[in-house]
C-alpha positions in Angstrom: 0.0 0.0 0.0 1.1 3.5 -0.7 2.2 5.4 2.4 -0.1 8.2 3.4 1.3 11.7 2.9 2.5 13.8 5.8 -0.2 16.1 7.1 0.7 19.7 6.8 0.2 22.1 9.7 -2.7 24.6 9.3 -1.8 28.3 8.5 -0.7 30.4 11.4 -1.7 33.6 9.6 -3.9 34.6 6.7 -3.4 37.6 4.5 -5.9 39.2 2.1 -4.5 40.9 -0.9 -6.0 43.4 -3.3 -4.3 43.6 -6.7 -5.0 45.3 -10.0 -4.9 44.3 -13.7 -3.8 47.3 -15.8 -2.9 48.1 -19.3 -2.2 45.2 -21.6 -2.2 42.8 -18.6 -6.0 43.0 -18.6 -5.8 40.2 -21.2 -4.2 37.9 -18.6 -6.5 35.0 -17.9 -7.2 33.9 -14.3 -5.1 30.8 -14.9 -2.2 32.8 -16.2 -2.4 35.1 -13.2 -2.5 32.3 -10.8 0.7 30.8 -12.3 2.4 34.2 -12.3 1.4 34.8 -8.7 2.7 31.4 -7.5 6.0 32.1 -9.2 6.1 35.6 -7.5 5.3 34.0 -4.1 8.3 31.7 -4.6 10.7 34.5 -5.8 9.6 36.7 -2.9 10.3 33.9 -0.4 6.9 34.3 1.3 6.7 31.5 4.0 3.6 29.8 2.6 1.5 27.1 4.3 0.8 24.1 2.1 -2.2 21.8 1.7 -2.0 18.1 2.8 -2.2 15.2 0.3 0.0 13.6 -2.3 0.4 16.9 -4.2 0.7 19.7 -1.7 0.1 23.2 -3.1 0.4 26.6 -1.5 -2.7 27.8 0.3 -4.1 30.5 -2.0 -7.8 31.2 -2.3 -9.0 33.3 -5.2 -12.3 35.1 -5.2 -14.4 37.1 -7.7 -11.9 37.1 -10.6 -12.8 39.5 -13.5 -13.3 38.2 -17.0 -10.3 38.0 -19.3 -9.9 41.2 -21.2 -11.2 43.4 -18.4 -9.0 45.8 -16.5 -9.6 45.9 -12.8 -8.6 47.9 -9.7 -10.2 45.4 -7.3 -9.1 41.8 -7.6 -8.8 39.8 -4.3 -7.1 36.7 -3.0 -6.1 35.2 0.4 -3.0 33.4 1.3 -2.2 31.1 4.3 1.3 31.4 5.9 3.4 29.1 7.9 4.9 32.0 9.8 3.6 35.3 11.1 4.9 38.1 9.0 4.4 41.9 8.6 1.8 42.5 5.8 3.9 45.5 4.6 6.9 43.2 4.1 4.8 40.8 1.9 3.4 43.8 0.0 6.8 45.1 -0.8 8.2 41.7 -1.8 5.3 41.0 -4.2 5.5 44.4 -5.8 9.1 43.5 -6.7 8.3 40.0 -7.9 5.2 40.6 -10.1 5.3 42.2 -13.6 4.2 45.8 -14.2 0.4 45.7 -14.8 -0.2 43.0 -12.2 0.1 45.4 -9.3 -0.4 44.6 -5.6 -2.5 47.5 -4.1 -2.9 46.4 -0.5 -2.1 43.6 1.9 -3.9 43.2 5.3 -4.3 40.5 7.9 -7.5 38.5 7.3 -10.2 39.3 9.9 -11.6 35.8 9.4 -14.6 34.4 7.6 -14.9 33.6 3.9 -13.5 36.3 1.5 -15.9 35.3 -1.2 -18.9 36.1 1.1 -17.7 39.7 1.2 -17.8 40.1 -2.6 -21.5 40.8 -3.2 -21.4 43.4 -6.0 -19.1 45.1 -8.4 -18.8 48.7 -9.8 -17.8 48.8 -13.4 -16.8 51.5 -15.9 -17.5 50.7 -19.5 -16.1 52.8 -22.3 -17.8 52.5 -25.7 -17.3 53.9 -29.2 -20.9 55.1 -29.3 -22.5 58.6 -29.4 -23.7 59.6 -25.9 -27.2 60.2 -27.1 -27.5 56.7 -28.4 -26.0 55.2 -25.3 -28.5 57.2 -23.1 -31.4 55.9 -25.2 -30.2 52.3 -25.0 -29.8 52.6 -21.2 -33.3 54.0 -20.8 -34.8 51.1 -22.8 -32.8 48.6 -20.7 -33.9 50.0 -17.4 -37.5 50.2 -18.4 -37.6 46.4 -19.1 -38.7 44.0 -16.4 -36.5 41.2 -17.9 -33.7 41.2 -20.4 -32.9 37.6 -21.6 -29.4 37.1 -23.0 -27.4 34.0 -24.0 -23.8 33.0 -23.2 -21.8 29.9 -24.1 -20.7 28.2 -20.9 -18.8 24.9 -20.2 -22.2 23.2 -20.1 -23.3 24.7 -23.4 -25.4 27.7 -24.5 -27.3 29.2 -21.5 -30.0 31.8 -21.4 -30.7 34.0 -18.4 -32.1 37.4 -17.3 -29.3 40.0 -17.0 -31.7 42.8 -15.9 -32.2 41.5 -12.3 -28.5 41.8 -11.5 -28.2 45.5 -12.5 -28.4 47.7 -9.4 -27.7 50.9 -11.3 -26.8 51.9 -14.8 -26.2 55.3 -16.4 -24.5 56.8 -19.5 -22.3 59.9 -19.9 -19.8 61.4 -22.2 -16.5 59.4 -22.3 -13.1 59.5 -24.0 -14.2 57.0 -26.6 -17.7 58.4 -27.1 -19.8 57.1 -24.2 -19.1 55.8 -20.7 -21.4 53.6 -18.8 -21.4 53.5 -15.0 -22.6 50.1 -13.9 -23.2 48.4 -10.6 -23.8 44.6 -10.7 -25.0 42.3 -8.0 -23.1 39.0 -7.8 -25.3 35.9 -8.0 -26.0 32.7 -9.8 -25.8 32.7 -12.7 -23.1 35.4 -12.6 -23.9 38.4 -14.8 -20.9 40.1 -16.4 -20.7 43.5 -18.0 -20.6 42.0 -21.5 -23.9 40.3 -20.7 -25.4 43.8 -19.9 -24.0 45.1 -23.2 -25.7 42.2 -25.0 -28.9 43.1 -23.1 -28.5 46.8 -24.2 -28.3 45.7 -27.8 -31.4 43.5 -27.4 -33.6 46.2 -25.8 -32.4 48.9 -28.2 -32.5 46.9 -31.3 -29.0 47.9 -32.4 -25.9 45.8 -32.9 -23.5 45.3 -30.0 -20.7 47.9 -29.9 -17.3 46.1 -30.7 -14.3 46.3 -28.4 -15.6 47.9 -25.2 -13.1 48.8 -22.5 -14.2 47.2 -19.3 -12.8 48.3 -15.9 -13.8 47.1 -12.5 -13.4 49.9 -10.1 -14.5 48.2 -6.8 -16.1 45.1 -5.5 -17.2 44.2 -2.0 -20.1 44.0 0.4 -23.3 45.6 -0.8 -25.3 47.9 1.4 -28.9 47.0 0.6 -30.3 50.4 1.7 -27.9 52.7 -0.2 -26.6 50.4 -3.0 -23.1 51.4 -2.0 -20.2 48.9 -2.2 -18.0 48.6 0.9 -14.3 47.6 1.3 -13.9 43.8 1.8 -10.4 44.4 3.3 -11.8 46.8 5.9 -15.4 45.8 6.5 -15.8 48.2 9.4 -14.3 51.2 7.7 
């Protein structure tokens, strides 16, 4: 019989990390980022805790990753450590180890609980090559609809769902490329993405989808049901 693997000690400290995807690095997939981050952890000599089993891996938990092609100022992960360290030291080491465009913004000690439970909504900025008047008309038609069905290809095949229910707020203004949408999305199942909302706008306005939108996530975190504001998942009480 194969010998059972040695059981690893649980983490003695957990750190939560906010990072950004900027510039051309917005095209980095979640898988590519996770590989780059694990290499950075190794180069930075962060004292990681490891999972038990025949193939131990560093204890890294990712939550709420943005779609490939989206820029983001608010991506989050949590790491488990085998030693207690100063979060500022880890921050500085990761800044040196990660490529420009994958930028660590903040590192804090985890307050406990599940990080994913703190990520209830996202605030997006969407820049479109579209006249502002047309964007405003499309937004008005979308918001007036009770349901907006859209389709997306998933791992389980083509799926249809309502994208309207996830939209907390949506507005249009003048932007550098023509129009800028300000969009707040509630996280849920199925997950509604900004490109789903753009497909919904095309559906309700009767016009083709605008090609090559620039999507940027500005924040994500806990949602205040009364005000619709998004809080800080790294500092829930702030």
